[in-house]
Backbone as CSV, one residue per row, in Angstrom:
resi,resn,N_x,N_y,N_z,CA_x,CA_y,CA_z,C_x,C_y,C_z
1,MET,10.317,-15.750,-14.646,9.684,-14.491,-14.966,9.797,-13.565,-13.759
2,SER,10.198,-12.323,-14.008,10.347,-11.338,-12.956,9.066,-10.543,-12.775
3,CYS,8.893,-10.067,-11.571,7.820,-9.139,-11.267,8.518,-7.823,-10.956
4,TYR,8.234,-6.810,-11.744,8.996,-5.577,-11.679,8.338,-4.526,-10.790
5,ALA,9.191,-3.766,-10.098,8.747,-2.557,-9.415,9.000,-1.356,-10.319
6,TRP,9.987,-1.533,-11.221,10.384,-0.462,-12.112,11.336,-1.034,-13.156
7,LYS,11.213,-0.549,-14.393,12.109,-1.015,-15.450,12.197,0.073,-16.513
8,GLY,13.411,0.563,-16.743,13.582,1.584,-17.767,15.007,2.082,-17.834
9,ARG,15.357,2.671,-18.963,16.687,3.230,-19.208,17.805,2.230,-18.875
10,GLY,17.568,0.977,-19.216,18.582,-0.054,-19.015,18.718,-0.551,-17.585
11,LYS,17.859,-0.112,-16.690,17.903,-0.546,-15.297,16.550,-1.121,-14.917
12,GLU,16.557,-1.929,-13.876,15.303,-2.503,-13.395,15.415,-2.830,-11.914
13,GLU,14.274,-2.912,-11.266,14.210,-3.323,-9.869,13.041,-4.286,-9.726
14,GLY,13.322,-5.444,-9.156,12.263,-6.424,-8.926,11.334,-5.965,-7.815
15,LEU,10.090,-6.363,-7.901,9.100,-5.948,-6.909,9.432,-6.490,-5.523
16,TYR,9.816,-7.756,-5.446,10.165,-8.342,-4.148,11.290,-7.559,-3.483
17,GLU,12.336,-7.275,-4.234,13.474,-6.552,-3.689,13.056,-5.153,-3.235
18,HIS,12.212,-4.503,-4.024,11.756,-3.154,-3.689,10.937,-3.155,-2.398
19,LEU,9.996,-4.085,-2.298,9.152,-4.150,-1.099,9.990,-4.474,0.136
20,LYS,10.909,-5.418,-0.014,11.759,-5.804,1.110,12.662,-4.652,1.540
21,SER,13.263,-3.962,0.597,14.164,-2.864,0.960,13.398,-1.692,1.572
22,THR,12.172,-1.440,1.114,11.356,-0.380,1.706,11.010,-0.724,3.148
23,TYR,10.643,-1.978,3.372,10.346,-2.454,4.724,11.576,-2.303,5.627
24,GLU,12.724,-2.751,5.142,13.959,-2.678,5.932,14.344,-1.232,6.233
25,MET,14.160,-0.353,5.257,14.466,1.048,5.479,13.525,1.649,6.524
26,ALA,12.226,1.353,6.421,11.257,1.859,7.397,11.585,1.362,8.800
27,LYS,12.022,0.124,8.887,12.364,-0.491,10.174,13.547,0.221,10.843
28,ARG,14.465,0.746,10.035,15.658,1.409,10.571,15.440,2.890,10.884
29,ARG,14.357,3.470,10.401,14.153,4.914,10.577,13.893,5.254,12.036
30,TRP,14.525,6.302,12.524,14.328,6.719,13.909,12.888,7.169,14.148
31,GLU,12.218,7.665,13.095,10.844,8.166,13.236,9.829,7.067,13.532
32,LEU,10.162,5.822,13.228,9.209,4.728,13.378,8.631,4.675,14.789
33,GLY,9.469,4.685,15.788,8.993,4.619,17.168,8.152,5.817,17.548
34,ALA,8.597,7.006,17.144,7.866,8.230,17.478,6.480,8.239,16.824
35,ILE,6.421,7.871,15.548,5.133,7.843,14.847,4.228,6.778,15.453
36,ALA,4.783,5.625,15.775,3.987,4.556,16.384,3.398,5.010,17.720
37,ARG,4.198,5.704,18.525,3.697,6.187,19.816,2.597,7.227,19.624
38,LYS,2.775,8.119,18.667,1.752,9.142,18.399,0.464,8.494,17.903
39,LEU,0.592,7.540,16.983,-0.596,6.826,16.500,-1.280,6.069,17.628
40,SER,-0.490,5.528,18.532,-1.039,4.797,19.673,-1.903,5.711,20.535
41,VAL,-1.400,6.893,20.812,-2.155,7.854,21.621,-3.444,8.253,20.899
42,LEU,-3.344,8.501,19.597,-4.513,8.931,18.826,-5.553,7.827,18.648
43,SER,-5.080,6.593,18.490,-5.990,5.494,18.145,-6.415,4.639,19.321
44,GLY,-5.637,4.674,20.403,-5.929,3.792,21.528,-5.426,2.375,21.320
45,VAL,-4.663,2.161,20.265,-4.093,0.849,19.968,-2.653,0.826,20.480
46,ASP,-2.228,-0.300,21.019,-0.881,-0.465,21.558,0.172,0.021,20.559
47,ALA,1.199,0.711,21.054,2.244,1.277,20.202,2.957,0.217,19.367
48,GLU,3.163,-0.972,19.915,3.834,-2.037,19.156,2.974,-2.485,17.971
49,ILE,1.669,-2.539,18.161,0.767,-2.894,17.058,0.788,-1.788,16.003
50,CYS,0.804,-0.537,16.434,0.911,0.579,15.483,2.219,0.496,14.702
51,ARG,3.294,0.149,15.380,4.598,-0.014,14.717,4.517,-1.089,13.644
52,GLU,3.911,-2.210,13.979,3.775,-3.304,13.014,2.868,-2.918,11.851
53,ALA,1.841,-2.122,12.105,0.959,-1.657,11.030,1.721,-0.750,10.067
54,ILE,2.559,0.125,10.613,3.381,1.001,9.766,4.312,0.162,8.897
55,LEU,4.930,-0.839,9.500,5.842,-1.701,8.737,5.094,-2.525,7.696
56,ALA,3.879,-2.953,8.014,3.062,-3.683,7.027,2.746,-2.778,5.841
57,ALA,2.416,-1.517,6.118,2.147,-0.571,5.032,3.386,-0.385,4.171
58,ALA,4.562,-0.286,4.795,5.807,-0.146,4.031,6.064,-1.385,3.179
59,LEU,5.832,-2.547,3.768,6.091,-3.802,3.058,5.178,-3.985,1.850
60,PHE,3.926,-3.583,1.967,2.941,-3.867,0.918,2.528,-2.654,0.098
61,HIS,3.212,-1.535,0.252,2.763,-0.304,-0.392,2.641,-0.406,-1.910
62,ASP,3.451,-1.203,-2.555,3.415,-1.328,-4.023,2.907,-2.689,-4.491
63,LEU,2.214,-3.402,-3.652,1.714,-4.733,-4.006,0.889,-4.716,-5.289
64,GLY,0.166,-3.643,-5.526,-0.665,-3.529,-6.728,0.120,-3.587,-8.024
65,LYS,1.415,-3.291,-7.962,2.243,-3.376,-9.175,2.343,-4.807,-9.690
66,ALA,1.993,-5.769,-8.868,2.033,-7.170,-9.297,0.868,-7.521,-10.215
67,ALA,-0.096,-6.635,-10.371,-1.246,-6.905,-11.252,-0.748,-7.303,-12.642
68,GLU,-1.344,-8.317,-13.189,-0.917,-8.874,-14.476,-0.837,-7.807,-15.572
69,GLU,-1.787,-6.886,-15.590,-1.801,-5.872,-16.643,-0.570,-4.974,-16.565
70,TYR,-0.140,-4.624,-15.357,1.071,-3.824,-15.210,2.296,-4.626,-15.632
71,GLN,2.372,-5.863,-15.166,3.541,-6.690,-15.452,3.624,-7.059,-16.921
72,GLU,2.485,-7.176,-17.579,2.464,-7.434,-19.016,3.179,-6.302,-19.758
73,ASP,2.900,-5.065,-19.339,3.593,-3.919,-19.934,5.090,-4.004,-19.689
74,CYS,5.492,-4.431,-18.502,6.919,-4.516,-18.149,7.645,-5.554,-18.990
75,ARG,6.968,-6.637,-19.309,7.611,-7.688,-20.099,7.856,-7.246,-21.539
76,THR,7.029,-6.350,-22.051,7.134,-5.959,-23.453,7.838,-4.628,-23.672
77,SER,7.969,-3.814,-22.611,8.618,-2.511,-22.778,9.059,-1.986,-21.412
78,GLU,9.451,-0.730,-21.394,9.791,-0.098,-20.128,8.531,0.084,-19.290
79,CYS,8.702,0.070,-17.989,7.567,0.363,-17.107,8.086,1.222,-15.960
80,THR,7.953,2.496,-16.149,8.408,3.447,-15.142,7.243,4.126,-14.440
81,ARG,6.046,3.920,-14.948,4.839,4.492,-14.333,3.793,3.396,-14.206
82,PHE,3.239,3.295,-13.046,2.184,2.315,-12.773,0.977,3.117,-12.290
83,ARG,0.263,3.696,-13.223,-0.842,4.587,-12.869,-1.811,3.920,-11.896
84,GLN,-2.057,4.612,-10.827,-3.011,4.210,-9.788,-2.684,2.873,-9.122
85,HIS,-1.436,2.468,-9.141,-1.081,1.191,-8.506,-1.375,1.206,-7.015
86,TYR,-1.329,2.366,-6.406,-1.601,2.469,-4.974,-3.043,2.088,-4.651
87,LEU,-3.960,2.375,-5.567,-5.359,1.980,-5.358,-5.522,0.468,-5.515
88,VAL,-4.802,-0.107,-6.473,-4.829,-1.562,-6.645,-4.197,-2.222,-5.420
89,SER,-3.132,-1.621,-4.902,-2.497,-2.145,-3.683,-3.495,-2.174,-2.530
90,VAL,-4.262,-1.115,-2.367,-5.259,-1.053,-1.285,-6.328,-2.117,-1.496
91,LEU,-6.760,-2.301,-2.730,-7.757,-3.329,-3.019,-7.226,-4.702,-2.630
92,TYR,-6.018,-5.029,-3.062,-5.420,-6.324,-2.714,-5.284,-6.486,-1.204
93,LEU,-4.786,-5.446,-0.533,-4.601,-5.525,0.919,-5.924,-5.652,1.652
94,HIS,-6.929,-4.975,1.159,-8.260,-5.077,1.768,-8.761,-6.518,1.708
95,VAL,-8.567,-7.150,0.566,-8.968,-8.556,0.413,-8.166,-9.442,1.361
96,VAL,-6.858,-9.203,1.454,-6.014,-9.994,2.360,-6.475,-9.820,3.804
97,LEU,-6.734,-8.592,4.205,-7.170,-8.342,5.581,-8.494,-9.036,5.870
98,MET,-9.412,-8.978,4.915,-10.728,-9.584,5.117,-10.668,-11.098,5.083
99,ARG,-10.099,-11.625,4.024,-10.145,-13.076,3.823,-9.018,-13.814,4.523
100,GLY,-7.818,-13.262,4.442,-6.659,-13.941,4.996,-6.535,-13.831,6.500
101,LEU,-6.854,-12.646,7.030,-6.671,-12.419,8.457,-7.979,-12.342,9.227
102,GLY,-9.088,-12.363,8.511,-10.388,-12.340,9.175,-10.794,-10.994,9.730
103,ILE,-10.090,-9.921,9.341,-10.499,-8.584,9.778,-11.706,-8.182,8.953
104,THR,-12.783,-7.859,9.613,-14.054,-7.643,8.921,-14.304,-6.176,8.621
105,LEU,-13.415,-5.566,7.906,-13.594,-4.190,7.470,-14.401,-4.237,6.171
106,LEU,-15.666,-4.614,6.290,-16.497,-4.838,5.108,-16.813,-3.550,4.367
107,ASP,-17.006,-2.476,5.095,-17.305,-1.188,4.480,-16.182,-0.226,4.838
108,PRO,-15.214,-0.034,3.935,-14.049,0.778,4.284,-14.392,2.239,4.559
109,ILE,-15.538,2.710,4.121,-15.922,4.097,4.355,-16.542,4.269,5.735
110,SER,-17.236,3.251,6.224,-17.938,3.349,7.496,-17.059,3.835,8.647
111,PRO,-15.852,3.274,8.851,-15.029,3.773,9.954,-14.629,5.233,9.785
112,LEU,-14.536,5.688,8.547,-14.171,7.081,8.320,-15.329,8.007,8.670
113,GLU,-16.560,7.570,8.396,-17.731,8.397,8.667,-18.206,8.290,10.114
114,HIS,-18.162,7.099,10.671,-18.766,6.855,11.977,-17.756,6.490,13.055
115,GLY,-16.502,6.467,12.716,-15.480,6.055,13.668,-15.272,4.553,13.592
116,PRO,-14.075,4.098,13.913,-13.781,2.664,13.860,-14.669,1.867,14.808
117,ARG,-14.998,0.644,14.419,-15.852,-0.222,15.233,-15.045,-1.009,16.257
118,GLY,-13.754,-1.043,16.110,-12.931,-1.801,17.035,-11.473,-1.740,16.648
119,ARG,-10.660,-2.435,17.411,-9.216,-2.417,17.186,-8.852,-2.887,15.784
120,ASP,-9.509,-3.925,15.281,-9.180,-4.433,13.943,-9.408,-3.375,12.865
121,ASP,-10.497,-2.601,12.992,-10.734,-1.525,12.035,-9.611,-0.501,12.080
122,VAL,-9.198,-0.141,13.278,-8.134,0.849,13.429,-6.849,0.329,12.804
123,VAL,-6.502,-0.908,13.107,-5.275,-1.493,12.555,-5.363,-1.558,11.031
124,ALA,-6.506,-1.978,10.503,-6.676,-2.033,9.047,-6.498,-0.650,8.438
125,LEU,-7.076,0.372,9.053,-6.920,1.727,8.530,-5.479,2.212,8.645
126,LEU,-4.776,1.801,9.704,-3.370,2.188,9.859,-2.500,1.572,8.764
127,ILE,-2.945,0.477,8.191,-2.222,-0.154,7.079,-2.701,0.408,5.742
128,LEU,-4.021,0.476,5.559,-4.579,0.840,4.258,-4.380,2.311,3.890
129,LEU,-4.555,3.207,4.825,-4.479,4.631,4.483,-3.095,5.066,3.997
130,PRO,-2.004,4.663,4.661,-0.693,5.048,4.102,-0.441,4.467,2.712
131,VAL,-0.923,3.260,2.472,-0.755,2.657,1.150,-1.556,3.449,0.115
132,ALA,-2.782,3.799,0.469,-3.639,4.537,-0.457,-3.062,5.904,-0.815
133,PHE,-2.360,6.511,0.121,-1.898,7.880,-0.084,-0.390,8.020,-0.245
134,HIS,0.327,6.921,-0.500,1.778,7.048,-0.543,2.301,7.836,-1.743
135,HIS,1.460,8.136,-2.713,1.867,9.018,-3.813,1.024,10.286,-3.850
136,TYR,0.361,10.582,-2.761,-0.555,11.722,-2.718,0.115,13.026,-3.152
137,ALA,1.327,13.263,-2.710,2.014,14.517,-3.038,2.307,14.640,-4.526
138,GLN,2.304,13.532,-5.252,2.602,13.562,-6.680,1.363,13.733,-7.546
139,ILE,0.188,13.679,-6.940,-1.045,13.808,-7.713,-1.277,15.282,-8.011
140,ALA,-1.201,15.625,-9.293,-1.281,17.019,-9.701,-2.717,17.485,-9.914
141,GLY,-3.625,16.574,-10.111,-5.011,16.922,-10.380,-5.751,15.682,-10.833
142,TYR,-6.989,15.865,-11.196,-7.797,14.721,-11.597,-7.213,13.989,-12.796
143,SER,-6.563,14.704,-13.703,-6.011,14.041,-14.887,-4.946,13.022,-14.511
144,SER,-4.231,13.255,-13.412,-3.208,12.286,-13.004,-3.826,11.035,-12.400
145,LEU,-5.106,11.079,-12.094,-5.788,9.904,-11.552,-6.395,9.029,-12.642
146,GLU,-6.465,9.539,-13.874,-7.057,8.763,-14.956,-6.163,7.591,-15.304
147,TYR,-6.769,6.418,-15.417,-5.992,5.249,-15.830,-5.976,5.193,-17.345
148,LYS,-4.790,5.122,-17.922,-4.648,5.172,-19.383,-4.508,3.788,-20.014
149,GLY,-4.594,2.749,-19.224,-4.405,1.395,-19.754,-5.693,0.622,-19.768
150,ASN,-5.547,-0.693,-19.580,-6.713,-1.565,-19.654,-6.796,-2.473,-18.427
151,LEU,-6.500,-1.939,-17.248,-6.531,-2.731,-16.036,-7.937,-3.295,-15.820
152,ARG,-7.989,-4.610,-15.672,-9.288,-5.283,-15.515,-9.322,-5.946,-14.155
153,TYR,-10.456,-5.861,-13.490,-10.643,-6.566,-12.232,-11.478,-7.791,-12.508
154,LYS,-10.975,-8.937,-12.068,-11.651,-10.194,-12.375,-12.363,-10.713,-11.151
């Protein structure tokens, strides 16, 4: 069984291949070093850690597309739109950061309101925020944020 990043008009792209190619492309971009250095100055976090956070965001930006409800649609028909998958991606990554890596970003809003509590918060935000906003320019209004399916959180 495939996990799709996109499927339609007789073409398809697997999610693994898409995530890997996005990561590889980000790794080759000349801007990576410059952005990492700028983030380092702004955040106080080492530039190499900022670089790795950017690459982590690139690698996991579409992780939410793996949600069973999205993939169920892909198995039965075309799937060219994954409404709000970026929010599901952030949810999954937040859980991974908390449980898998022990980063205790328990209240994701707190660092935004009161400033980060430490390096781990900054690194988590450097990963989560680009994932959350990677389709920001495509959001036309509140109607584009409405989920039209039956995505369930278990």
